[in-house]
N, C-alpha and C positions, 0 to 999 in steps of 0.2 A: 466893513461896509454892512449896513443893515438893509434888509429888503423892504420892510414896512416900518415907518416911523409913526409913533403916537403923536397926537397933536401937541401935547405938553412938552415933549422933548426938544431940546435945543441942539440939533445936529444938522450937519450939511451933507453927510455921506449916507444917503438913503435913496431908494428907487421910487417907492410909493409912499404917500402920506395917508394915514388912516383918517379920511374925512368923506363927506358926502359926495364931493366932486369925483374922487377916485372911484368910489363904488358905482356911481352912475356911468362913468367912462368904461369901467371894466365890464359892467352889465351890457352896455351898448356894443362893445367890441365882441364880447362872447356871443351875443345874439346874432350879430352880422355874420360871424364865422359859422355858426350853426346853420343859418339860412343858406349860406353859400355851399356848405357841405351837402345839405339836403338837395339844393338845386343841381349840383354836379351829379349826385347819385341818381336823381330822377331823370336827368338827361341821359346818363349812361344806360339806365335800364330801358328807357323809352326808345332810344336809337339802336339798341342792340338787337 
């Protein structure tokens, strides 16, 4: 099983494909997680 598949490879056993959609999706998910972590930390320090 391969983690990241190049666009030219003909495989079916991969998790992510190396293309623009995957990069945008990963950036979006990472950004949302960072914002949520900052929000939780800010709430914790504000209410403590």
